[in-house]
MINU-79869 format. One record per residue: x, y, z of N, C-alpha, C, O in turn. Coordinates in steps of 0.02 Angstrom, whole numbers, padded with zeros to 5 digits, always signed. Last residue first. Layout:
BEGIN
XYZXYZXYZXYZ;...
//
This chain:
BEGIN
+07086+02915+04816+07105+02836+04794+07097+02828+04701+07108+02774+04673;+07030+03024+04839+07126+02989+04856+07124+02936+04835+07177+02905+04837;+06924+03017+04831+06940+03053+04802+07034+03037+04798+07078+03043+04755;+06844+02949+04928+06845+02907+04862+06905+02960+04807+06922+02940+04752;+06869+03027+05048+06936+02992+05041+06921+02939+04978+06961+02894+04966;+06755+03112+05037+06814+03149+05012+06880+03081+05013+06932+03089+04982;+06642+03028+05051+06644+03071+04975+06698+03094+04963+06715+03105+04905;+06670+02962+05168+06674+02925+05136+06679+02961+05030+06701+02937+04978;+06778+03053+05271+06713+03047+05271+06718+03012+05188+06763+03031+05151;+06898+03070+05310+06877+02995+05327+06829+02983+05286+06820+02928+05261;+06940+03222+05294+06955+03167+05248+06927+03106+05261+06929+03074+05209;+06905+03268+05419+06844+03258+05347+06872+03209+05309+06841+03160+05289;+06992+03259+05483+06958+03219+05498+06877+03216+05439+06826+03182+05430;+07075+03354+05414+07114+03280+05416+07061+03241+05440+07069+03181+05426;+07009+03464+05435+07012+03440+05381+07052+03355+05391+07035+03307+05357;+07026+03470+05588+06971+03453+05548+06977+03431+05468+06949+03381+05446;+07166+03513+05573+07138+03439+05634+07056+03419+05599+07036+03361+05588;+07144+03647+05527+07181+03600+05494+07154+03513+05516+07129+03470+05480;+07012+03697+05469+07039+03711+05514+07060+03653+05495+07028+03611+05463;+06863+03723+05394+06911+03777+05402+06959+03771+05466+06959+03814+05509;+06764+03642+05245+06816+03648+05331+06856+03688+05336+06892+03700+05287;+06724+03733+05141+06657+03707+05206+06718+03682+05275+06715+03699+05335;+06811+03789+05059+06755+03821+05085+06721+03806+05129+06688+03846+05161;+06912+03667+05058+06898+03723+05094+06877+03767+05114+06894+03796+05165;+06817+03595+04968+06827+03571+05048+06847+03620+05064+06804+03647+05099;+06853+03566+04822+06825+03650+04862+06811+03644+04924+06786+03695+04946;+06926+03468+04783+06948+03523+04795+06930+03586+04812+06961+03638+04818;+06831+03384+04840+06887+03389+04857+06913+03451+04821+06914+03494+04865;+06699+03370+04763+06707+03390+04835+06772+03401+04870+06771+03427+04926;+06759+03330+04663+06737+03418+04648+06744+03421+04726+06783+03460+04754;+06797+03182+04677+06864+03260+04659+06829+03329+04659+06863+03381+04656;+06671+03131+04702+06726+03144+04742+06781+03217+04720+06794+03273+04741;+06539+03226+04612+06593+03188+04608+06671+03186+04652+06717+03225+04642;+06371+03201+04650+06418+03252+04669+06488+03203+04682+06498+03162+04728;+06270+03129+04506+06289+03137+04596+06361+03195+04597+06389+03221+04548;+06181+03268+04392+06232+03188+04419+06233+03206+04476+06214+03258+04503;+06101+03362+04404+06069+03311+04392+06135+03231+04387+06128+03170+04381;+06196+03483+04384+06156+03480+04446+06116+03409+04438+06090+03403+04493;+06381+03438+04357+06310+03467+04342+06259+03439+04407+06269+03399+04453;+06534+03472+04336+06485+03477+04415+06404+03495+04378+06377+03550+04375;+06615+03507+04237+06577+03441+04241+06539+03416+04310+06522+03360+04329;+06682+03636+04312+06664+03595+04258+06657+03516+04271+06688+03478+04308;+06622+03725+04455+06666+03672+04448+06648+03635+04381+06597+03600+04385;+06539+03818+04476+06558+03799+04449+06629+03760+04425+06672+03773+04383;+06462+03756+04576+06412+03764+04539+06476+03787+04472+06458+03771+04416;+06557+03753+04696+06537+03682+04660+06509+03714+04597+06543+03692+04550;+06542+03872+04751+06616+03858+04702+06589+03784+04660+06604+03770+04602;+06399+03842+04790+06425+03910+04761+06498+03889+04701+06502+03892+04640;+06425+03764+04896+06375+03762+04842+06410+03801+04775+06439+03780+04725;+06531+03837+04968+06545+03762+04960+06503+03758+04872+06528+03753+04816;+06442+03951+05022+06491+03958+04964+06523+03891+04943+06546+03896+04887;+06347+03871+05098+06315+03910+05012+06377+03910+05006+06391+03859+04974;+06416+03815+05179+06379+03777+05139+06365+03815+05096+06371+03791+05039;+06433+03960+05255+06498+03899+05234+06478+03863+05181+06513+03869+05130;+06326+03996+05313+06370+04023+05261+06412+04010+05225+06431+04038+05173;+06287+03890+05393+06267+03887+05324+06293+03925+05276+06293+03911+05216;+06444+03799+05454+06381+03842+05460+06368+03840+05377+06398+03818+05328;+06547+03655+05505+06549+03709+05451+06464+03739+05470+06426+03701+05499;+06624+03669+05677+06573+03631+05611+06553+03669+05568+06538+03725+05588;+06788+03649+05736+06736+03702+05695+06669+03665+05636+06672+03645+05578;+06812+03530+05755+06815+03603+05820+06783+03648+05789+06749+03689+05819;+06721+03396+05732+06744+03452+05706+06756+03488+05773+06726+03482+05826;+06660+03268+05762+06684+03282+05819+06747+03357+05759+06808+03352+05759;+06610+03146+05717+06662+03198+05657+06700+03212+05701+06758+03190+05704;+06491+03102+05782+06550+03052+05757+06627+03085+05761+06679+03066+05789;+06413+03224+05773+06458+03215+05829+06501+03156+05814+06558+03162+05837;+06397+03266+05622+06385+03232+05657+06429+03250+05706+06478+03284+05693;+06433+03391+05509+06404+03407+05580+06392+03363+05620+06372+03387+05673;+06462+03309+05431+06518+03339+05434+06497+03379+05501+06539+03397+05542;+06328+03271+05382+06375+03202+05393+06421+03247+05439+06424+03224+05496;+06291+03390+05327+06262+03355+05378+06289+03292+05414+06271+03272+05469;+06369+03423+05226+06370+03451+05253+06324+03435+05318+06327+03478+05362;+06351+03287+05148+06419+03297+05152+06416+03353+05217+06454+03339+05263;+06196+03332+05091+06203+03263+05141+06288+03258+05197+06292+03237+05254;+06212+03411+05029+06199+03433+05101+06206+03373+05130+06221+03364+05189;+06279+03351+04905+06325+03415+04956+06274+03456+05011+06286+03512+05033;+06176+03281+04850+06227+03236+04906+06280+03303+04949+06307+03300+05004;+06070+03358+04805+06054+03321+04877+06136+03298+04917+06153+03296+04976;+06139+03455+04725+06138+03466+04784+06123+03422+04866+06137+03429+04925;+06159+03325+04634+06213+03369+04661+06203+03396+04717+06239+03380+04765;+06029+03275+04617+06075+03234+04646+06130+03281+04686+06143+03279+04746;+05939+03414+04615+05962+03374+04585+05986+03337+04643+05974+03352+04702;+05879+03606+04595+05868+03517+04638+05897+03461+04587+05882+03462+04527;+06022+03701+04551+05940+03671+04543+05950+03612+04588+06000+03583+04609;+06110+03833+04518+06091+03809+04567+06047+03768+04565+05999+03801+04584;+06135+03925+04414+06108+03876+04399+06118+03838+04456+06149+03788+04437;+06165+04051+04499+06204+04007+04473+06206+03956+04440+06260+03930+04427;+06050+04101+04507+06058+04134+04467+06145+04104+04433+06175+04119+04382;+06017+04037+04653+05973+04014+04567+06014+04041+04536+06045+03992+04516;+06050+04061+04752+06105+04020+04697+06078+04037+04645+06108+04051+04594;+05949+04067+04825+06008+04124+04840+06046+04100+04803+06102+04119+04820;+05856+03948+04809+05837+04032+04805+05906+04075+04786+05909+04110+04736;+05903+03848+04858+05914+03861+04780+05880+03932+04777+05887+03964+04726;+05983+03885+04980+06009+03862+04944+05971+03883+04856+05997+03916+04810;+05847+03887+05046+05878+03928+05048+05942+03944+04985+05949+03997+04954;+05803+03731+05037+05769+03805+05013+05815+03844+05020+05847+03829+04969;+05914+03671+05111+05893+03667+05025+05859+03736+05002+05880+03780+04964;+05875+03721+05222+05944+03732+05182+05953+03722+05129+05992+03754+05094;+05739+03664+05234+05767+03737+05250+05807+03769+05222+05800+03825+05197;+05793+03539+05265+05736+03561+05210+05733+03634+05209+05716+03653+05153;+05880+03510+05353+05894+03497+05294+05843+03534+05238+05857+03551+05181;+05887+03665+05478+05859+03588+05460+05876+03589+05379+05884+03640+05345;+06004+03741+05570+05973+03744+05508+05957+03683+05493+06002+03640+05491;+06019+03762+05740+06067+03759+05691+06016+03743+05633+05965+03726+05663;+05919+03919+05792+05954+03855+05799+05984+03825+05747+05979+03858+05695;+05946+04063+05883+05967+04035+05829+05990+03968+05802+06048+03952+05790;+05876+04128+06019+05935+04083+05998+05938+04041+05934+05929+03980+05940;+05837+04284+06079+05811+04213+06048+05885+04212+06003+05924+04251+05975;+05746+04404+06178+05804+04346+06186+05787+04297+06121+05730+04274+06113;+05766+04586+06223+05730+04525+06201+05753+04477+06172+05790+04495+06127;+05850+04637+06361+05833+04611+06307+05782+04562+06305+05760+04520+06345;+05848+04663+06499+05841+04734+06463+05832+04707+06380+05811+04746+06338;+05905+04545+06548+05828+04575+06571+05806+04633+06535+05748+04653+06541;+06043+04551+06505+05988+04518+06476+05902+04528+06506+05851+04516+06474;+06087+04640+06588+06088+04671+06542+06012+04621+06488+05962+04640+06457;+06069+04593+06721+06062+04642+06709+06039+04659+06658+05985+04689+06655;+06166+04462+06699+06086+04452+06708+06038+04502+06708+05979+04488+06699;+06288+04487+06569+06271+04493+06640+06194+04484+06659+06159+04511+06616;+06343+04320+06481+06319+04398+06478+06302+04408+06552+06300+04361+06593;+06485+04238+06451+06383+04243+06475+06395+04329+06490+06437+04373+06503;+06572+04194+06279+06564+04220+06369+06477+04235+06383+06428+04239+06345;+06517+04168+06188+06585+04130+06221+06600+04172+06277+06649+04168+06314;+06390+04168+06102+06411+04137+06193+06465+04116+06224+06473+04072+06267;+06411+04253+05998+06421+04168+05994+06424+04147+06055+06464+04102+06066;+06296+04365+05997+06342+04340+06029+06327+04285+06008+06272+04260+05997;+06225+04532+05930+06245+04470+05922+06284+04443+05980+06309+04485+06018;+06070+04665+05956+06133+04651+05967+06175+04552+05979+06158+04516+06025;+05984+04785+05897+05999+04713+05871+06077+04698+05901+06130+04716+05874;+05889+04931+05936+05959+04899+05932+05954+04812+05918+05903+04786+05940;+05840+05062+05820+05822+04985+05849+05900+04927+05871+05943+04899+05836;+05851+05197+05920+05876+05168+05877+05852+05111+05888+05839+05093+05946;+05669+05344+05915+05720+05288+05955+05757+05224+05916+05719+05190+05880;+05619+05415+05902+05633+05387+05830+05703+05360+05885+05764+05361+05883;+05502+05459+05982+05486+05439+05932+05528+05411+05890+05504+05380+05842;+05602+05550+06058+05557+05491+06095+05531+05445+06055+05530+05387+06077;+05782+05557+06011+05712+05581+06029+05648+05532+06036+05653+05475+06015;+05887+05516+06123+05872+05512+06078+05810+05531+06080+05777+05527+06132;+06022+05643+06191+05970+05597+06206+05915+05590+06142+05898+05641+06112;+06163+05690+06252+06143+05703+06202+06092+05638+06208+06115+05584+06229;+06242+05806+06366+06190+05757+06372+06138+05749+06298+06090+05786+06287;+06386+05850+06403+06329+05875+06378+06302+05804+06371+06336+05753+06370;+06503+05889+06471+06454+05827+06492+06387+05836+06470+06338+05831+06507;+06566+06034+06484+06567+05981+06523+06522+05923+06548+06505+05908+06605;+06566+06067+06326+06505+06095+06394+06505+06033+06462+06457+06000+06482;+06607+05905+06288+06597+05960+06268+06539+05985+06336+06499+05956+06372;+06685+05782+06356+06716+05847+06329+06662+05906+06292+06691+05955+06269;+06559+05693+06368+06606+05739+06422+06647+05803+06408+06646+05857+06438;+06434+05671+06311+06494+05695+06289+06524+05739+06340+06518+05799+06351;+06314+05563+06361+06367+05608+06375+06426+05621+06358+06474+05591+06382;+06181+05471+06284+06242+05471+06306+06277+05533+06321+06265+05570+06274;+06030+05367+06269+06068+05441+06278+06123+05433+06294+06130+05381+06326;+05912+05277+06289+05946+05310+06218+05976+05369+06229+05954+05421+06203;+05893+05206+06412+05871+05255+06399+05898+05299+06327+05896+05361+06328;+05975+05070+06390+05881+05060+06388+05852+05135+06381+05798+05141+06352;+06110+05112+06354+06078+05085+06318+05996+05076+06305+05964+05074+06253;+06133+05190+06462+06111+05229+06406+06117+05178+06355+06132+05203+06300;+06116+05085+06569+06086+05144+06582+06072+05171+06511+06013+05177+06492;+06230+04996+06516+06157+04982+06521+06105+05015+06528+06051+04996+06506;+06361+05008+06498+06322+05024+06439+06237+05029+06464+06193+05061+06435;+06425+04912+06579+06453+05013+06599+06403+05040+06552+06394+05101+06559;+06391+04795+06566+06353+04840+06632+06349+04910+06640+06314+04950+06671;+06451+04775+06433+06365+04781+06434+06373+04795+06520+06320+04827+06525;+06604+04812+06475+06552+04842+06418+06468+04836+06436+06431+04884+06449;+06638+04712+06560+06619+04765+06607+06588+04812+06556+06547+04852+06579;+06698+04605+06498+06643+04585+06537+06610+04664+06568+06555+04664+06597;+06749+04682+06352+06789+04643+06399+06710+04650+06450+06671+04696+06438;+06698+04589+06196+06703+04648+06235+06725+04615+06322+06721+04559+06346;+06637+04483+06120+06714+04466+06109+06752+04546+06148+06810+04563+06137;+06507+04498+06149+06526+04440+06195+06618+04438+06195+06656+04412+06237;+06444+04553+06021+06447+04590+06097+06508+04550+06148+06549+04583+06179;+06422+04542+05902+06486+04496+05947+06499+04532+05992+06556+04549+06008;+06367+04699+05856+06416+04642+05846+06469+04596+05865+06529+04598+05856;+06246+04791+05863+06335+04786+05902+06339+04708+05886+06304+04666+05914;+06169+04877+05733+06199+04790+05762+06258+04809+05803+06308+04836+05781;+06028+04979+05739+06100+04982+05762+06127+04896+05771+06102+04859+05814;+05925+05063+05632+05931+04988+05657+06039+05005+05683+06087+05029+05654;+05840+05213+05654+05931+05178+05622+05907+05135+05658+05874+05147+05708;+05720+05357+05610+05769+05282+05665+05803+05258+05609+05802+05271+05549;+05738+05552+05609+05727+05489+05583+05787+05407+05642+05838+05403+05676;+05778+05691+05538+05768+05649+05590+05747+05597+05559+05737+05590+05499;+05938+05641+05457+05868+05648+05512+05829+05691+05497+05837+05730+05450;+06047+05577+05392+05971+05591+05361+05925+05630+05405+05872+05649+05381;+06209+05586+05430+06149+05621+05434+06095+05623+05392+06093+05669+05353;+06318+05552+05333+06282+05493+05358+06214+05551+05403+06159+05529+05387;+06385+05677+05309+06365+05628+05265+06301+05580+05289+06246+05577+05262;+06358+05780+05448+06413+05734+05400+06346+05711+05362+06286+05719+05374;+06321+05963+05454+06301+05888+05461+06348+05865+05418+06376+05894+05371;+06427+06080+05503+06404+06051+05463+06400+05997+05462+06451+05963+05466;+06430+06186+05628+06359+06155+05626+06369+06117+05539+06318+06125+05505;+06571+06201+05663+06542+06242+05611+06470+06236+05612+06443+06288+05594;+06582+06016+05719+06612+06099+05680+06594+06134+05628+06595+06118+05569;+06428+05960+05771+06475+05955+05732+06500+06036+05730+06469+06089+05735;+06312+05994+05865+06363+05933+05888+06432+05926+05838+06482+05895+05857;+06236+06104+05801+06259+06098+05878+06334+06017+05888+06388+06010+05918;+06160+05977+05724+06203+06050+05718+06249+06037+05789+06279+05990+05815;+06049+05926+05799+06113+05882+05779+06177+05956+05760+06229+05969+05791;+05955+06037+05820+05985+06018+05883+06041+05987+05852+06094+06012+05870;+05921+06042+05668+05963+06128+05699+06007+06088+05780+06065+06100+05796;+05883+05935+05644+05923+05961+05602+05967+06019+05640+06027+06032+05639;+05810+05818+05779+05805+05871+05699+05869+05910+05688+05907+05911+05736;+05888+05677+05800+05884+05731+05820+05844+05779+05765+05854+05767+05706;+05905+05527+05775+05844+05530+05801+05846+05608+05801+05786+05622+05801;+06069+05535+05732+06007+05526+05700+05936+05548+05703+05906+05578+05658;+06093+05528+05859+06090+05592+05846+06064+05587+05771+06035+05637+05749;+06082+05398+05881+06042+05445+05925+06023+05509+05899+05970+05540+05905;+06149+05352+05775+06089+05310+05792+06025+05366+05834+05964+05373+05827;+06286+05381+05844+06250+05403+05760+06177+05400+05781+06151+05451+05804;+06311+05304+05944+06308+05379+05964+06265+05428+05877+06233+05479+05866;+06310+05189+05889+06249+05198+05938+06238+05266+05947+06182+05292+05955;+06447+05188+05825+06366+05181+05787+06298+05201+05832+06246+05223+05809;+06518+05336+05860+06483+05272+05845+06447+05250+05810+06415+05280+05766;+06588+05481+05795+06529+05471+05840+06537+05398+05815+06560+05390+05759;+06727+05556+05868+06682+05514+05804+06666+05478+05836+06690+05446+05883;+06782+05722+05881+06740+05680+05892+06735+05626+05847+06738+05640+05787;+06863+05834+05879+06885+05786+05880+06859+05726+05902+06890+05684+05934;+06759+05962+05837+06830+05943+05772+06870+05869+05794+06903+05840+05751;+06734+05975+05984+06683+05944+05922+06730+05928+05857+06727+05871+05833;+06816+06051+06045+06821+05985+06061+06786+05953+05997+06814+05909+05963;+06913+06179+05939+06854+06145+05971+06850+06069+05989+06876+06028+05952;+07028+06225+05890+07022+06186+05929+06957+06161+05980+06956+06135+06035;+06964+06300+05786+07022+06248+05767+07019+06196+05812+07010+06138+05796;+06919+06409+05882+06882+06350+05814+06907+06294+05802+06876+06241+05807;+07043+06466+05915+06985+06436+05964+06943+06378+05923+06939+06318+05935;+07206+06454+05869+07135+06465+05853+07079+06429+05887+07073+06368+05885;+07345+06419+05868+07277+06439+05949+07219+06460+05925+07179+06486+05964;+07438+06295+05841+07365+06343+05827+07331+06355+05882+07302+06323+05926;+07509+06195+05846+07533+06234+05789+07484+06273+05798+07477+06302+05744;+07488+06126+05941+07554+06151+05948+07566+06177+05886+07623+06185+05866;+07334+06096+05962+07351+06143+06019+07424+06159+05995+07443+06211+06024;+07362+05973+05878+07327+06028+05836+07381+06080+05906+07441+06094+05902;+07407+05872+05969+07443+05893+05897+07420+05960+05875+07462+06001+05855;+07298+05874+06040+07348+05907+06077+07402+05930+06020+07433+05983+06019;+07200+05835+05962+07203+05885+05990+07256+05923+06020+07262+05984+06026;+07239+05683+05954+07234+05751+05867+07244+05811+05916+07299+05839+05911;+07244+05637+06057+07319+05656+06035+07324+05698+05996+07368+05739+05985;+07117+05635+06082+07145+05664+06135+07216+05691+06107+07242+05744+06122;+06976+05608+06009+07067+05594+05985+07093+05634+06033+07087+05692+06012;+06860+05486+06063+06881+05579+06078+06955+05580+06042+06990+05533+06061;+06714+05407+06017+06767+05392+06021+06816+05500+06013+06805+05549+05976;+06560+05371+06048+06616+05411+06020+06667+05391+06056+06668+05365+06112;+06458+05251+06076+06431+05313+06068+06484+05371+06038+06458+05416+06005;+06518+05152+06100+06464+05129+06064+06441+05190+06033+06412+05192+05980;+06644+05188+06178+06646+05173+06090+06598+05160+06071+06603+05146+06011;+06610+05193+06331+06598+05252+06279+06595+05236+06197+06554+05262+06159;+06615+05052+06334+06551+05075+06323+06551+05138+06259+06529+05145+06202;+06777+04968+06240+06744+04989+06297+06670+05012+06291+06648+04993+06237;+06861+04857+06157+06788+04906+06158+06778+04909+06235+06772+04864+06277;+06964+04746+06147+06978+04810+06163+06920+04865+06186+06932+04910+06227;+06914+04664+06065+06917+04633+06160+06959+04704+06185+06981+04709+06242;+06775+04738+05969+06835+04714+05979+06890+04681+06048+06863+04715+06093;+06617+04717+05883+06646+04729+05933+06723+04698+05948+06731+04637+05939;+06589+04842+05763+06602+04790+05764+06652+04762+05854+06706+04785+05874;+06422+04914+05729+06471+04921+05785+06519+04860+05809+06504+04829+05860;+06328+05012+05618+06384+04954+05631+06438+04964+05683+06484+05006+05683;+06185+05055+05538+06253+05077+05593+06290+05023+05641+06272+05004+05697;+06061+05080+05443+06111+05039+05495+06162+05046+05503+06195+05042+05452;+05913+05168+05397+05990+05158+05391+06014+05119+05448+05985+05126+05502;+05757+05099+05369+05808+05149+05399+05894+05121+05383+05918+05067+05364;+05674+05017+05311+05710+05058+05285+05723+05121+05313+05709+05178+05292;+05633+04894+05342+05591+04977+05373+05626+05014+05335+05592+05063+05322;+05711+04811+05256+05634+04809+05259+05597+04860+05309+05536+04863+05312;+05816+04855+05299+05821+04845+05221+05746+04844+05218+05719+04879+05175;+05865+04823+05431+05865+04905+05411+05815+04896+05317+05788+04944+05290;+05848+04680+05431+05779+04718+05461+05803+04782+05450+05756+04819+05459;+05957+04651+05355+05862+04642+05306+05813+04688+05372+05760+04718+05363;+06048+04674+05434+06033+04706+05372+05978+04705+05335+05956+04745+05294;+06007+04606+05552+05996+04663+05544+06009+04704+05487+05988+04762+05484;+06020+04474+05497+05952+04494+05534+05943+04567+05529+05891+04593+05509;+06152+04467+05480+06137+04492+05417+06056+04494+05416+06024+04508+05365;+06228+04423+05601+06225+04493+05555+06202+04518+05529+06205+04580+05527;+06160+04271+05593+06132+04343+05648+06138+04398+05644+06095+04438+05664;+06190+04199+05536+06132+04270+05489+06124+04293+05539+06083+04338+05544;+06253+04080+05580+06184+04066+05568+06157+04127+05545+06097+04122+05531;+06390+04095+05566+06380+04094+05511+06305+04066+05501+06285+04039+05449;+06408+04052+05744+06432+04090+05702+06398+04058+05630+06378+03999+05634;+06261+03989+05818+06317+03974+05810+06355+04018+05749+06322+04015+05697;+06188+04113+05943+06197+04052+05877+06257+04042+05877+06301+04066+05913;+06082+04243+05984+06153+04206+05995+06141+04167+05937+06099+04177+05893;+06028+04428+05995+06036+04359+05956+06098+04313+05978+06155+04336+05987;+05919+04529+06068+05985+04497+06082+05978+04414+06047+05944+04365+06062;+05866+04667+06022+05857+04613+06016+05914+04576+06014+05956+04582+05970;+05805+04801+06149+05861+04784+06108+05842+04696+06094+05814+04662+06137;+05657+04860+06144+05703+04832+06188+05738+04805+06138+05711+04786+06086;+05503+04903+06121+05571+04958+06101+05609+04925+06157+05602+04947+06214;+05390+04830+06097+05443+04851+06169+05500+04882+06174+05538+04887+06222;+05396+04816+05957+05334+04828+05996+05339+04858+06060+05301+04903+06080;+05526+04758+05931+05512+04818+05903+05450+04860+05920+05444+04920+05905;+05520+04648+05998+05585+04685+06007+05560+04768+05990+05570+04820+06022;+05427+04576+05926+05403+04586+06004+05459+04624+06041+05455+04633+06101;+05482+04559+05804+05416+04627+05816+05431+04628+05887+05449+04682+05911;+05579+04467+05830+05614+04534+05811+05527+04601+05832+05523+04656+05859;+05505+04362+05875+05571+04398+05935+05567+04478+05917+05558+04528+05953;+05441+04337+05766+05430+04358+05810+05446+04389+05868+05414+04429+05903;+05538+04300+05694+05503+04347+05677+05465+04379+05727+05457+04440+05732;+05590+04172+05766+05644+04259+05753+05600+04304+05730+05619+04361+05744;+05508+04095+05726+05519+04111+05796+05570+04190+05796+05572+04243+05827;+05507+04064+05593+05445+04090+05619+05460+04131+05697+05432+04182+05718;+05676+04116+05513+05626+04063+05530+05557+04108+05587+05562+04165+05610;+05682+04227+05360+05695+04223+05462+05651+04163+05458+05605+04153+05418;+05806+04238+05237+05738+04219+05257+05750+04204+05333+05800+04180+05361;+05881+04354+05138+05862+04322+05202+05802+04300+05222+05752+04335+05225;+05901+04408+05036+05854+04354+05011+05841+04312+05081+05808+04260+05087;+05938+04532+05034+05887+04519+05018+05876+04459+05007+05834+04448+04963;+06074+04541+05103+06011+04529+05162+05934+04513+05129+05885+04493+05161;+06193+04425+04995+06152+04504+05022+06084+04491+05069+06050+04440+05068;+06248+04321+04931+06247+04327+04989+06214+04386+05027+06213+04388+05088;+06238+04387+04792+06218+04335+04827+06224+04306+04873+06203+04248+04867;+06282+04497+04788+06237+04480+04767+06198+04417+04773+06139+04405+04759;+06410+04507+04865+06342+04558+04880+06270+04507+04859+06225+04486+04896;+06473+04414+04789+06460+04407+04855+06402+04443+04867+06348+04415+04878;+06483+04386+04622+06459+04418+04637+06441+04417+04755+06382+04420+04772;+06617+04286+04602+06567+04264+04624+06548+04343+04642+06590+04372+04677;+06739+04327+04469+06747+04328+04545+06652+04315+04557+06620+04340+04511;+06843+04318+04330+06757+04312+04335+06715+04291+04405+06670+04249+04404;+06945+04411+04307+06953+04340+04348+06857+04378+04352+06828+04430+04368;+07091+04415+04183+07030+04421+04195+06985+04383+04253+06987+04322+04249;+07244+04439+04207+07217+04402+04187+07148+04421+04211+07148+04446+04267;+07360+04576+04105+07334+04544+04147+07252+04506+04163+07203+04534+04139;+07450+04514+03953+07379+04549+03977+07372+04515+04054+07375+04455+04067;+07549+04416+03949+07517+04464+03902+07510+04525+03942+07549+04569+03959;+07571+04315+04082+07536+04311+04031+07525+04399+04014+07499+04438+04054;+07704+04249+04178+07673+04289+04183+07639+04322+04109+07679+04354+04076;+07707+04061+04173+07751+04135+04152+07695+04165+04169+07642+04135+04178;+07742+03909+04222+07696+03958+04205+07712+04028+04223+07726+04048+04280;+07837+03830+04267+07824+03836+04186+07759+03889+04170+07735+03903+04115;+07806+03808+04407+07861+03838+04383+07871+03859+04318+07912+03903+04308;+07633+03815+04438+07699+03791+04425+07733+03818+04410+07713+03873+04389;+07518+03899+04490+07580+03879+04548+07629+03823+04517+07662+03787+04554;+07403+03900+04437+07425+03857+04418+07476+03849+04466+07483+03792+04488;+07269+04015+04440+07312+04013+04473+07329+03933+04468+07285+03895+04488;+07121+03984+04351+07163+04054+04346+07222+04046+04391+07247+04102+04381;+07032+03886+04328+07104+03887+04377+07140+03937+04330+07178+03926+04283;+06898+03867+04333+06915+03923+04386+07012+03920+04401+07045+03938+04450;+06798+03868+04188+06847+03853+04219+06872+03889+04263+06876+03948+04248;+06633+03844+04177+06661+03879+04184+06735+03854+04221+06733+03825+04275;
//
């Protein structure tokens, strides 16, 4: 299949009909269904479930930290609520945010008490949703306008909460959320002078917290977590993952895949000293793109021209692409 939908030449004009692009379905090939956890990670997850403690995952970007939470929710049949940490995040954002501006604007045009009720301006965060999810419906209704439960509520039941890349947050966030995370509760200051909402004892959220280790987390926070560090993936396991995830793209064992693996692990070596070494996720994208290159056959060696054409899936910084171009496989494409 040719992927030359874009030519970028002055002589190429607009076609009579919109171009149909047969993109790879990333949800199908890179979703959690085919996630494979290493043995140590399985043990850490089960320890966290047994002890009712958060699981803290560290490791290089692209090693599957985020997808572990998706796989865990899938296997437990729990809903998944995600919190994507930002540099401006504060502890309260995990539980809820309050639209003060919206309430002020409403007050300018309406004096209706129901319209101005604080519950109209609350937006629950991932951990707040999971706590509410644990409550009986009658108890949960008290937190919403006119007692109308939101579409995300399917309780009472447990949920998986992913707090993604917590190291992006200001250093105060982990400390500020210590007690609430440990005891599975929070207070809504705008309701009843500080209404406490606490998870039902047998329905507490399952917490997965990820970090790229860009910032040291407080010792008091670490003490409350089960910890696991995802090691860089090995050659055999990566081959197995690629064959399983990309089987529908006709990715097979053979010289092409072996050469792709060799290139991947070569570029991760210290001698190349890449600013951002390629990850598992990027290798899978690289092989998926190769599978659509005309003439790239599983039973044949990887051709330098094919590797060069899809190198951007693997190497993501200008200086790294310059260094990668010195690899014999990539350099051969320029000769």
